[in-house]
Backbone as JSON, one array per atom type, in Angstrom:
{
  "sequence": "MLPFLAVSLSTIPWDFILILVVLGVLVPWRGAVRVRRLLAQPLLTTSDRLSLYASTIAFQWLIVGVIFWRWYSHHLSPNDLGLIVSNFWQTFLIAVVLTALLCLNQWAGLRKIAQVPANQRGFLFQFSQKIMPQTSTEALAFVALACTAGVSEEFVYRGFVFAIFSRAFADSVSPVFFAMIISSAWFAMAHLYQGRRGIITTFVVGFLFSAVRVWNGNVVPAMVAHIGVDLVAGFCAPRLLLAKCDQGAAAASLDQEH",
  "N": [[6.98, -28.48, -1.3], [7.64, -25.18, -0.21], [8.22, -24.24, 3.19], [7.5, -21.68, 4.07], [5.56, -21.0, 2.29], [3.47, -22.65, 2.44], [0.4, -23.99, 1.48], [-2.98, -24.92, 1.8], [-5.39, -26.16, -0.04], [-7.43, -27.81, 0.58], [-8.67, -26.78, 2.79], [-10.47, -25.15, 1.96], [-13.82, -24.91, 1.26], [-15.87, -26.29, -1.51], [-17.8, -24.57, -2.39], [-16.94, -22.04, -1.56], [-14.67, -21.83, -3.06], [-15.82, -21.68, -5.66], [-17.15, -19.18, -5.33], [-14.86, -17.52, -5.12], [-13.77, -17.87, -7.66], [-15.73, -16.59, -9.15], [-15.52, -14.07, -8.17], [-12.96, -13.42, -9.01], [-12.88, -13.75, -11.77], [-15.44, -13.51, -13.14], [-16.6, -11.09, -12.13], [-14.47, -9.1, -12.64], [-14.54, -9.3, -15.47], [-17.05, -8.72, -16.15], [-17.39, -6.11, -15.16], [-15.44, -4.77, -16.73], [-16.51, -5.03, -19.35], [-18.94, -3.74, -19.17], [-18.3, -1.12, -18.52], [-16.67, -0.47, -20.8], [-18.63, -0.59, -22.74], [-20.34, 1.48, -21.95], [-18.73, 3.81, -22.05], [-18.35, 3.89, -24.68], [-20.64, 4.89, -25.7], [-22.05, 7.88, -27.09], [-23.41, 9.69, -25.37], [-24.71, 9.62, -22.1], [-27.75, 9.4, -20.52], [-29.64, 10.59, -17.7], [-31.4, 8.62, -16.98], [-29.96, 6.47, -17.93], [-27.64, 6.49, -16.28], [-28.83, 6.21, -13.68], [-29.91, 3.7, -13.99], [-27.56, 2.21, -14.28], [-26.44, 2.58, -11.71], [-28.29, 1.35, -10.04], [-28.41, -1.33, -10.94], [-25.84, -2.0, -10.29], [-25.77, -1.75, -7.52], [-27.66, -3.74, -6.83], [-26.41, -6.0, -7.72], [-24.03, -6.18, -6.25], [-25.08, -6.46, -3.55], [-26.26, -8.8, -3.89], [-24.16, -10.54, -4.08], [-23.02, -10.25, -1.55], [-25.14, -11.3, -0.08], [-25.18, -14.05, -0.86], [-22.58, -14.87, -0.03], [-22.88, -14.49, 2.74], [-24.87, -16.4, 3.2], [-23.56, -18.92, 2.4], [-21.38, -18.73, 4.15], [-22.42, -18.95, 6.8], [-23.71, -21.36, 6.56], [-21.75, -23.07, 6.95], [-21.19, -22.91, 9.56], [-19.48, -20.9, 10.45], [-17.68, -18.24, 12.11], [-18.77, -14.85, 12.57], [-16.85, -13.14, 13.47], [-14.53, -14.0, 12.12], [-14.86, -12.8, 9.7], [-14.36, -10.27, 10.21], [-16.3, -8.68, 11.36], [-17.01, -8.06, 13.93], [-16.91, -5.69, 16.44], [-14.79, -4.99, 18.88], [-13.62, -2.97, 20.39], [-14.85, -0.09, 20.59], [-14.33, 2.71, 20.51], [-11.65, 2.82, 19.74], [-11.99, 1.78, 17.19], [-13.66, 3.7, 16.07], [-12.01, 6.11, 16.19], [-9.95, 5.27, 14.5], [-11.3, 4.94, 12.05], [-12.15, 7.56, 11.55], [-9.7, 9.02, 11.26], [-8.45, 7.55, 9.19], [-10.23, 7.78, 7.18], [-10.29, 10.59, 6.8], [-7.63, 11.12, 5.88], [-7.42, 9.66, 3.56], [-9.54, 10.66, 2.02], [-8.64, 13.28, 1.76], [-6.31, 12.81, 0.29], [-7.44, 11.75, -1.96], [-8.85, 13.98, -2.94], [-6.86, 15.83, -3.4], [-5.43, 14.4, -5.35], [-7.25, 14.48, -7.42], [-7.35, 17.29, -7.9], [-4.72, 17.53, -8.86], [-4.85, 16.14, -11.2], [-6.68, 17.62, -12.54], [-5.2, 19.74, -13.48], [-3.94, 18.86, -15.61], [-3.96, 18.83, -19.2], [-7.17, 18.46, -20.88], [-7.22, 16.59, -22.96], [-5.26, 14.81, -22.25], [-5.92, 13.35, -20.1], [-7.14, 10.92, -20.12], [-8.65, 7.85, -19.01], [-9.89, 8.48, -16.48], [-11.03, 10.98, -16.86], [-12.91, 10.52, -18.87], [-14.45, 8.64, -17.63], [-15.45, 10.07, -15.44], [-16.9, 12.01, -16.8], [-18.91, 10.58, -18.11], [-20.09, 8.64, -16.25], [-20.22, 9.59, -13.52], [-22.26, 11.3, -11.16], [-24.54, 13.87, -12.23], [-26.79, 15.35, -11.76], [-29.19, 16.3, -9.12], [-30.88, 14.17, -8.5], [-29.42, 12.03, -9.46], [-27.18, 12.2, -7.84], [-28.13, 11.6, -5.26], [-28.74, 8.89, -5.74], [-26.26, 8.01, -6.17], [-25.0, 8.27, -3.78], [-26.21, 6.23, -2.4], [-25.11, 4.19, -3.9], [-22.34, 4.53, -3.38], [-22.26, 3.92, -0.62], [-23.06, 1.31, -0.65], [-21.04, 0.15, -2.13], [-18.83, 0.6, -0.45], [-19.47, -0.86, 1.91], [-20.1, -3.48, 0.97], [-17.95, -4.21, -0.68], [-15.78, -4.2, 1.06], [-16.62, -6.06, 2.95], [-16.62, -8.34, 1.31], [-13.9, -8.5, 0.26], [-11.93, -7.75, 2.27], [-13.05, -9.01, 4.3], [-14.39, -11.71, 3.6], [-12.72, -12.9, 1.49], [-10.13, -12.42, 2.56], [-10.33, -13.86, 4.94], [-10.72, -16.47, 3.93], [-8.22, -16.96, 2.64], [-6.46, -16.73, 4.72], [-6.99, -19.0, 6.16], [-6.23, -20.93, 4.32], [-3.57, -20.53, 3.99], [-2.7, -21.26, 6.56], [-0.7, -22.89, 7.51], [1.64, -21.65, 6.75], [4.53, -19.52, 7.27], [3.72, -16.86, 7.54], [0.56, -16.48, 7.54], [-1.23, -14.39, 7.56], [-0.05, -12.26, 6.21], [0.16, -13.36, 3.58], [-2.5, -13.64, 3.11], [-3.23, -10.94, 3.06], [-1.94, -10.0, 0.83], [-3.03, -11.49, -1.36], [-5.91, -11.13, -1.09], [-5.87, -8.4, -1.6], [-5.05, -8.51, -4.23], [-7.17, -9.77, -5.44], [-9.11, -7.89, -5.04], [-8.05, -5.72, -6.61], [-8.18, -6.88, -9.11], [-10.95, -6.78, -9.48], [-11.3, -4.25, -10.27], [-10.55, -4.01, -12.89], [-11.46, -2.62, -15.03], [-10.5, -0.09, -14.84], [-8.05, 0.12, -15.89], [-4.31, -0.29, -16.1], [-3.09, 1.59, -14.28], [-5.2, 2.07, -12.48], [-5.62, -0.49, -11.48], [-3.16, -0.9, -10.07], [-3.35, 1.07, -8.21], [-5.69, 0.46, -6.72], [-4.87, -2.04, -5.72], [-2.86, -1.15, -3.93], [-4.39, 0.42, -2.11], [-6.11, -1.56, -1.2], [-4.35, -3.22, 0.12], [-3.55, -1.5, 2.2], [-5.98, -1.19, 3.47], [-6.37, -3.88, 4.28], [-4.28, -4.08, 6.15], [-5.12, -2.36, 8.11], [-7.33, -3.68, 8.78], [-6.23, -6.03, 9.99], [-4.78, -4.9, 12.16], [-6.71, -3.5, 13.69], [-8.74, -5.38, 13.92], [-11.2, -5.53, 12.75], [-13.46, -4.77, 10.0], [-14.62, -2.36, 9.8], [-13.44, 0.49, 9.93], [-12.23, 0.41, 7.4], [-14.5, 0.07, 5.7], [-15.9, 2.54, 6.22], [-13.94, 4.49, 5.34], [-13.69, 3.74, 2.68], [-16.23, 4.27, 1.66], [-16.19, 7.15, 2.01], [-14.07, 7.9, 0.25], [-15.1, 7.07, -2.2], [-17.32, 8.84, -2.28], [-16.04, 11.35, -2.33], [-14.75, 11.11, -4.88], [-17.02, 10.82, -6.51], [-18.5, 13.23, -6.23], [-16.55, 15.28, -6.36], [-14.86, 14.8, -8.57], [-16.39, 15.24, -11.01], [-16.81, 18.06, -10.87], [-14.28, 19.22, -10.57], [-12.82, 18.28, -12.85], [-14.5, 18.44, -14.99], [-15.05, 21.28, -14.86], [-12.63, 22.43, -15.35], [-12.24, 21.52, -17.98], [-14.3, 22.86, -19.16], [-13.38, 25.52, -18.83], [-11.1, 25.43, -20.32], [-12.12, 24.98, -22.95], [-13.54, 27.39, -23.24], [-11.48, 29.23, -23.17], [-10.04, 28.41, -25.57], [-11.96, 29.02, -27.4], [-12.07, 31.86, -27.15], [-9.55, 32.49, -27.95], [-9.72, 31.87, -30.65], [-11.51, 33.69, -31.53], [-10.13, 36.02, -31.42]],
  "CA": [[6.38, -27.18, -0.91], [8.44, -24.43, 0.72], [7.33, -24.14, 4.4], [6.98, -20.33, 4.19], [4.5, -20.72, 1.32], [2.56, -23.78, 2.45], [-0.97, -23.74, 1.28], [-3.8, -26.18, 1.84], [-6.62, -25.86, -0.62], [-8.49, -28.67, 1.16], [-9.38, -26.11, 3.84], [-11.45, -24.17, 1.29], [-14.93, -25.65, 0.75], [-16.03, -26.15, -2.88], [-18.68, -23.41, -2.66], [-16.06, -20.94, -1.39], [-13.77, -21.79, -4.31], [-16.67, -21.14, -6.7], [-17.32, -17.73, -5.1], [-13.62, -16.95, -5.42], [-13.66, -17.84, -9.09], [-16.75, -15.57, -9.59], [-14.95, -12.81, -7.88], [-11.72, -13.3, -9.65], [-13.08, -13.91, -13.18], [-16.73, -13.04, -13.64], [-16.75, -9.71, -11.69], [-13.59, -8.24, -13.53], [-14.95, -9.27, -16.9], [-18.46, -7.94, -16.26], [-17.08, -4.64, -15.01], [-14.77, -4.17, -17.97], [-17.31, -5.03, -20.52], [-19.96, -2.77, -18.94], [-17.69, 0.24, -18.67], [-16.26, -0.24, -22.17], [-19.79, -0.29, -23.5], [-20.91, 2.76, -21.59], [-17.81, 4.85, -22.52], [-18.48, 3.85, -26.14], [-21.82, 5.62, -26.05], [-21.78, 9.31, -27.2], [-24.08, 10.38, -24.39], [-25.51, 8.9, -21.2], [-28.83, 10.15, -19.96], [-29.92, 10.44, -16.37], [-31.91, 7.29, -16.86], [-28.88, 5.37, -18.15], [-26.87, 6.45, -15.04], [-29.68, 5.66, -12.57], [-29.91, 2.22, -14.26], [-26.23, 1.64, -13.88], [-26.16, 2.66, -10.23], [-29.29, 0.41, -9.44], [-28.0, -2.64, -11.2], [-24.62, -2.37, -9.54], [-26.22, -1.91, -6.1], [-28.37, -5.03, -6.73], [-25.44, -7.07, -7.96], [-23.21, -6.16, -5.1], [-25.76, -7.0, -2.39], [-26.6, -10.27, -4.2], [-22.85, -11.29, -3.85], [-22.99, -10.22, -0.08], [-26.04, -12.25, 0.45], [-24.62, -15.36, -1.17], [-21.5, -15.13, 0.89], [-23.36, -14.66, 4.06], [-25.55, -17.67, 3.21], [-22.68, -20.0, 2.47], [-20.52, -18.69, 5.33], [-23.17, -19.42, 7.94], [-24.06, -22.73, 6.34], [-20.53, -23.83, 7.34], [-21.1, -22.54, 10.93], [-18.19, -20.07, 10.7], [-17.86, -17.09, 12.94], [-18.72, -13.46, 11.98], [-15.49, -12.46, 13.85], [-13.52, -14.31, 11.07], [-15.12, -11.95, 8.6], [-14.0, -8.93, 10.63], [-17.64, -7.99, 11.57], [-17.2, -7.86, 15.33], [-16.11, -4.52, 16.96], [-14.45, -5.26, 20.32], [-13.22, -1.67, 20.97], [-15.72, 0.94, 19.76], [-13.7, 4.03, 20.45], [-10.5, 2.66, 18.81], [-12.5, 1.7, 15.8], [-14.17, 5.06, 15.66], [-10.95, 6.98, 15.92], [-9.17, 4.84, 13.29], [-12.11, 5.26, 10.98], [-12.16, 9.05, 11.3], [-8.45, 9.41, 10.79], [-8.19, 6.92, 7.93], [-11.23, 8.42, 6.15], [-9.91, 11.95, 6.58], [-6.4, 11.11, 5.15], [-7.68, 9.09, 2.23], [-10.38, 11.65, 1.26], [-7.85, 14.44, 1.41], [-5.44, 12.31, -0.71], [-8.33, 11.64, -3.27], [-9.26, 15.35, -3.44], [-5.5, 16.38, -3.93], [-5.08, 13.74, -6.69], [-8.13, 15.04, -8.44], [-6.9, 18.61, -8.28], [-3.48, 17.56, -9.67], [-5.27, 15.68, -12.53], [-7.43, 18.71, -13.22], [-4.23, 20.65, -14.08], [-3.49, 18.15, -16.88], [-4.93, 19.16, -20.32], [-8.27, 17.46, -20.97], [-6.98, 15.49, -23.94], [-4.21, 13.9, -21.83], [-6.4, 12.83, -18.8], [-7.43, 9.56, -20.3], [-9.79, 7.06, -18.52], [-10.54, 9.11, -15.42], [-11.83, 12.11, -17.33], [-14.02, 9.87, -19.61], [-15.3, 8.0, -16.67], [-16.29, 11.14, -14.73], [-17.85, 12.69, -17.72], [-20.08, 9.71, -18.52], [-20.72, 7.88, -15.25], [-20.41, 10.3, -12.21], [-23.53, 12.02, -11.01], [-24.54, 15.27, -12.7], [-27.95, 16.0, -11.28], [-29.35, 16.04, -7.8], [-31.38, 12.84, -8.49], [-28.26, 11.11, -9.65], [-26.34, 12.37, -6.58], [-28.8, 10.76, -4.23], [-28.56, 7.46, -6.1], [-24.79, 7.75, -6.14], [-24.71, 8.13, -2.29], [-26.53, 4.77, -2.05], [-24.03, 3.26, -4.58], [-20.98, 4.62, -2.6], [-22.43, 3.27, 0.68], [-23.1, -0.07, -1.0], [-19.7, -0.27, -2.56], [-17.93, 0.6, 0.72], [-19.85, -1.89, 2.91], [-20.09, -4.76, 0.38], [-16.55, -4.65, -1.19], [-14.87, -4.45, 2.21], [-17.06, -7.35, 3.52], [-16.2, -9.27, 0.39], [-12.48, -8.65, 0.08], [-11.25, -7.66, 3.43], [-13.83, -9.97, 5.18], [-14.49, -13.11, 3.11], [-11.51, -13.35, 0.72], [-9.02, -12.39, 3.51], [-10.5, -15.07, 5.86], [-10.44, -17.74, 3.19], [-6.72, -17.24, 2.36], [-5.78, -16.87, 6.08], [-7.11, -20.35, 6.49], [-5.52, -21.69, 3.3], [-2.11, -20.38, 4.28], [-2.46, -21.38, 7.96], [0.54, -23.59, 7.83], [2.79, -20.88, 6.31], [5.16, -18.66, 8.27], [2.97, -15.67, 7.73], [-0.65, -16.6, 6.77], [-1.88, -13.07, 7.51], [0.63, -11.48, 5.05], [-0.27, -13.89, 2.3], [-3.96, -13.23, 2.92], [-3.36, -9.47, 2.71], [-1.48, -9.88, -0.55], [-3.91, -12.21, -2.29], [-7.15, -10.48, -1.01], [-5.79, -7.13, -2.34], [-4.95, -8.8, -5.69], [-8.57, -10.05, -5.89], [-9.77, -6.53, -5.05], [-7.59, -4.98, -7.7], [-8.86, -7.46, -10.32], [-12.38, -6.33, -9.58], [-11.28, -2.83, -10.82], [-9.86, -4.18, -14.08], [-11.99, -1.65, -16.02], [-9.77, 1.15, -14.55], [-6.68, 0.01, -16.53], [-3.22, -0.66, -15.36], [-2.93, 2.42, -13.12], [-6.24, 1.8, -11.56], [-5.24, -1.83, -10.83], [-2.13, -0.79, -9.11], [-3.86, 1.94, -7.08], [-6.65, -0.33, -5.9], [-4.13, -3.0, -4.96], [-2.17, -0.47, -2.8], [-5.4, 0.82, -1.17], [-6.61, -2.76, -0.56], [-3.35, -3.69, 1.06], [-3.71, -0.56, 3.33], [-7.24, -1.56, 4.21], [-6.15, -5.11, 4.93], [-3.44, -3.81, 7.24], [-6.0, -1.7, 9.15], [-8.28, -4.83, 9.38], [-5.4, -6.84, 10.84], [-4.41, -4.12, 13.25], [-7.88, -3.18, 14.47], [-9.52, -6.54, 14.21], [-12.44, -5.5, 12.1], [-13.37, -4.03, 8.66], [-15.38, -1.1, 9.81], [-12.74, 1.59, 9.44], [-12.08, 0.28, 5.9], [-15.79, 0.39, 5.07], [-16.13, 4.03, 6.24], [-12.98, 5.14, 4.43], [-14.09, 3.38, 1.34], [-17.38, 5.16, 1.32], [-15.67, 8.47, 1.94], [-13.16, 8.03, -0.89], [-16.02, 6.97, -3.29], [-18.1, 10.1, -2.34], [-15.18, 12.38, -2.91], [-14.57, 10.91, -6.23], [-18.19, 11.03, -7.23], [-18.9, 14.63, -6.24], [-15.5, 16.29, -6.7], [-14.28, 14.63, -9.97], [-17.06, 16.01, -12.16], [-16.72, 19.48, -10.74], [-12.95, 19.65, -10.86], [-12.29, 17.85, -14.11], [-15.37, 19.05, -16.09], [-14.87, 22.7, -14.86], [-11.38, 22.75, -16.06], [-12.49, 21.33, -19.32], [-15.07, 23.99, -19.74], [-12.49, 26.67, -18.86], [-10.17, 25.26, -21.47], [-12.81, 25.18, -24.09], [-13.86, 28.87, -23.3], [-10.28, 29.91, -23.54], [-9.76, 28.12, -26.92], [-12.95, 29.79, -28.15], [-11.75, 33.14, -27.07], [-8.32, 32.69, -28.83], [-10.13, 31.77, -32.05], [-12.28, 34.98, -31.87], [-9.03, 37.03, -31.54]],
  "C": [[7.24, -26.45, 0.09], [7.57, -24.17, 2.04], [6.77, -22.73, 4.58], [5.83, -20.04, 3.27], [3.54, -22.03, 1.34], [1.16, -23.42, 2.38], [-1.84, -25.03, 1.23], [-5.2, -25.81, 1.29], [-7.76, -26.73, -0.09], [-9.2, -27.95, 2.31], [-10.43, -25.2, 3.26], [-12.64, -25.04, 0.71], [-15.13, -25.37, -0.78], [-16.84, -24.84, -3.23], [-17.84, -22.13, -2.55], [-15.18, -20.8, -2.64], [-14.55, -21.29, -5.49], [-16.91, -19.66, -6.6], [-15.96, -17.05, -5.47], [-13.44, -16.84, -6.93], [-14.48, -16.7, -9.7], [-16.11, -14.19, -9.42], [-13.71, -12.45, -8.61], [-11.81, -13.26, -11.13], [-14.32, -13.14, -13.67], [-16.86, -11.5, -13.42], [-15.75, -8.82, -12.51], [-14.13, -8.16, -14.92], [-16.21, -8.5, -17.01], [-18.22, -6.48, -16.09], [-16.39, -4.06, -16.26], [-15.62, -4.08, -19.12], [-18.44, -3.96, -20.35], [-19.38, -1.35, -19.12], [-17.24, 0.54, -20.05], [-17.51, 0.16, -23.03], [-20.42, 1.02, -23.23], [-20.03, 3.91, -22.1], [-17.91, 4.95, -24.04], [-19.62, 4.72, -26.64], [-21.53, 7.09, -26.09], [-22.33, 10.14, -26.02], [-24.83, 9.45, -23.51], [-26.51, 9.81, -20.57], [-28.92, 9.93, -18.37], [-30.49, 8.96, -16.04], [-30.86, 6.19, -17.05], [-27.95, 5.36, -16.84], [-27.57, 5.8, -13.83], [-29.73, 4.12, -12.73], [-28.62, 1.51, -13.83], [-26.04, 1.51, -12.44], [-27.08, 1.48, -9.51], [-28.84, -0.98, -9.62], [-26.73, -3.03, -10.43], [-24.88, -2.49, -8.03], [-26.77, -3.27, -5.9], [-27.4, -6.19, -6.78], [-24.6, -7.27, -6.77], [-23.87, -6.81, -3.75], [-26.09, -8.44, -2.64], [-25.31, -11.09, -3.86], [-22.84, -11.35, -2.36], [-23.91, -11.25, 0.52], [-25.74, -13.76, 0.25], [-23.55, -15.75, -0.23], [-21.93, -15.4, 2.34], [-24.06, -16.04, 4.16], [-24.62, -18.81, 3.3], [-21.79, -19.99, 3.7], [-21.19, -19.27, 6.64], [-23.62, -20.86, 7.82], [-22.85, -23.57, 6.78], [-20.27, -23.52, 8.83], [-19.83, -21.82, 11.26], [-18.59, -18.84, 11.4], [-17.87, -15.77, 12.27], [-17.44, -12.77, 12.33], [-14.45, -12.86, 12.8], [-13.66, -13.37, 9.82], [-14.82, -10.44, 8.98], [-15.23, -7.98, 10.95], [-17.87, -7.64, 13.05], [-16.34, -6.69, 15.86], [-15.99, -4.76, 18.48], [-14.15, -3.99, 21.05], [-13.91, -0.61, 20.17], [-14.89, 2.18, 19.52], [-12.39, 3.96, 19.58], [-10.92, 2.57, 17.4], [-12.98, 2.92, 15.26], [-13.07, 5.99, 15.28], [-10.18, 6.54, 14.61], [-10.02, 5.1, 12.05], [-12.12, 6.68, 10.59], [-10.87, 9.41, 10.67], [-8.14, 8.81, 9.43], [-9.01, 7.54, 6.81], [-10.69, 9.81, 5.82], [-8.58, 12.06, 5.59], [-6.64, 10.68, 3.77], [-8.6, 10.07, 1.36], [-9.53, 12.83, 0.85], [-6.82, 14.08, 0.3], [-6.25, 12.26, -2.11], [-8.52, 13.0, -3.85], [-7.96, 15.95, -4.03], [-5.14, 15.74, -5.28], [-6.0, 14.29, -7.72], [-7.77, 16.37, -8.88], [-5.64, 18.61, -9.11], [-3.95, 17.06, -11.12], [-5.91, 16.77, -13.36], [-6.44, 19.71, -13.9], [-3.67, 20.15, -15.45], [-4.41, 18.55, -18.07], [-5.95, 18.04, -20.48], [-7.89, 16.28, -21.86], [-5.89, 14.55, -23.48], [-4.69, 13.14, -20.54], [-6.77, 11.31, -18.95], [-8.65, 8.98, -19.62], [-10.59, 7.87, -17.44], [-11.38, 10.23, -15.8], [-13.08, 11.51, -18.13], [-14.91, 9.25, -18.62], [-16.14, 8.95, -15.85], [-17.27, 11.78, -15.58], [-19.07, 11.89, -17.98], [-20.84, 9.13, -17.33], [-20.92, 8.53, -13.9], [-21.64, 11.12, -12.26], [-23.48, 13.44, -11.52], [-25.88, 15.99, -12.42], [-28.2, 15.63, -9.91], [-29.99, 14.64, -7.53], [-30.28, 11.81, -8.52], [-27.34, 11.12, -8.43], [-26.89, 11.53, -5.49], [-28.6, 9.28, -4.5], [-27.13, 7.07, -5.92], [-24.39, 7.51, -4.65], [-25.05, 6.7, -1.95], [-25.48, 3.83, -2.72], [-22.69, 3.26, -3.77], [-21.11, 3.84, -1.28], [-22.43, 1.74, 0.42], [-21.73, -0.67, -1.36], [-18.79, -0.41, -1.27], [-18.18, -0.54, 1.63], [-19.6, -3.3, 2.2], [-18.76, -5.21, -0.09], [-15.55, -4.98, 0.01], [-15.36, -5.78, 2.86], [-16.56, -8.45, 2.62], [-14.68, -9.6, 0.38], [-11.63, -8.65, 1.35], [-11.86, -8.61, 4.5], [-13.63, -11.41, 4.6], [-13.18, -13.62, 2.51], [-10.29, -13.45, 1.66], [-9.14, -13.62, 4.42], [-10.16, -16.39, 5.15], [-8.96, -17.98, 3.02], [-5.91, -17.31, 3.73], [-5.82, -18.38, 6.51], [-6.31, -21.27, 5.49], [-4.08, -21.72, 3.49], [-1.74, -20.54, 5.83], [-1.22, -22.1, 8.37], [1.85, -22.92, 7.31], [3.36, -20.07, 7.49], [4.27, -17.56, 8.62], [1.6, -15.7, 7.01], [-1.37, -15.2, 6.61], [-1.36, -12.3, 6.39], [0.11, -12.01, 3.76], [-1.68, -13.6, 2.01], [-4.13, -11.79, 2.46], [-2.94, -9.32, 1.24], [-2.6, -10.41, -1.58], [-5.32, -11.52, -2.27], [-7.0, -9.09, -1.69], [-5.64, -7.34, -3.84], [-6.34, -9.04, -6.2], [-9.34, -8.75, -5.95], [-9.34, -5.73, -6.23], [-8.14, -5.51, -8.92], [-10.24, -7.0, -10.58], [-12.41, -4.95, -10.24], [-10.44, -2.93, -12.2], [-10.25, -3.15, -15.14], [-11.17, -0.33, -15.81], [-8.36, 1.17, -15.22], [-5.58, -0.24, -15.58], [-2.97, 0.29, -14.11], [-3.95, 2.33, -12.06], [-6.05, 0.52, -10.77], [-4.23, -1.64, -9.66], [-2.61, 0.04, -7.88], [-4.69, 1.16, -6.18], [-5.96, -1.43, -5.18], [-3.47, -2.38, -3.72], [-3.22, -0.12, -1.74], [-5.94, -0.44, -0.56], [-5.67, -3.32, 0.41], [-3.42, -2.76, 2.35], [-4.92, -0.98, 4.22], [-7.1, -2.88, 4.92], [-5.25, -4.94, 6.17], [-4.21, -3.28, 8.42], [-6.88, -2.77, 9.73], [-7.5, -5.71, 10.29], [-5.15, -6.12, 12.21], [-5.53, -3.89, 14.2], [-8.75, -4.36, 14.75], [-10.86, -6.54, 13.59], [-12.34, -4.65, 10.8], [-14.13, -2.79, 8.76], [-14.66, 0.16, 9.4], [-12.53, 1.54, 7.9], [-13.38, 0.61, 5.17], [-16.19, 1.94, 5.05], [-15.25, 4.81, 5.4], [-13.33, 4.93, 3.02], [-15.24, 4.26, 0.84], [-16.96, 6.58, 1.17], [-14.95, 8.81, 0.73], [-14.14, 8.06, -2.2], [-16.91, 8.34, -3.48], [-17.24, 11.27, -2.8], [-15.02, 12.29, -4.3], [-15.82, 11.24, -7.09], [-18.65, 12.45, -7.3], [-17.88, 15.65, -6.62], [-14.97, 16.1, -8.17], [-15.06, 15.36, -11.01], [-16.93, 17.48, -12.07], [-15.33, 20.0, -11.07], [-12.51, 19.44, -12.35], [-13.12, 18.52, -15.24], [-15.23, 20.57, -16.07], [-13.73, 23.11, -15.58], [-11.48, 22.53, -17.51], [-13.27, 22.45, -19.98], [-14.26, 25.28, -19.85], [-11.58, 26.61, -20.08], [-10.93, 25.49, -22.77], [-13.15, 26.66, -24.36], [-12.63, 29.62, -23.75], [-9.94, 29.66, -25.02], [-10.78, 28.93, -27.86], [-12.58, 31.28, -28.22], [-10.45, 33.5, -27.96], [-8.67, 32.73, -30.33], [-10.79, 33.07, -32.44], [-11.2, 36.05, -32.16], [-8.04, 36.69, -32.66]]
}
């Protein structure tokens, strides 16, 4: 074993290994199957979307609950999960700046995609058209979903998975770096349903969130930024992408009339 890549799986309890397998195999498979099935339907009703939001919220909090339970059963510290804020104002400022930058980037990216013809947008357009909120009731439920995803996913990947691999690579030259890489890979796999481009994007975002977690010492800024990015996607994507689609259809209809 090369010293810079020394890993000790014996430091990972069996129940943690089982959770990692669930996160790395079951969660990606479940997400891909559900999204594929939903996109195959010709039309989703408000009831369908609300059911999707509710089941996703319940599943994510179930995972959080199981991890909390097993973590504390091993008498491990919440600080290892990045849950302790030692410097409130530093955390607050980092959260504000990080959230603003990522939300602006998300909005700019959506505007750029909106300029692409509808038939060339691929997954994002289909996903927005079918799954993003389209009524006020759905919007309220989506806010709950975004908050759940931001808190639970950062707790799971930047908290739990990061902590596990930091321990596993404790004898390596840079255990933190390996933990950042692997936890980001686990996070990217959870977004398998987004395709190759989505996996790459979520890996990069995950690595950024991991770097902020290391620098600041907690996962709170990543949680806040994650929520913000999801809210921008949920509320801006349908308006920008579907509006452009409607404009294109109207223009095509007008051309046919002439």
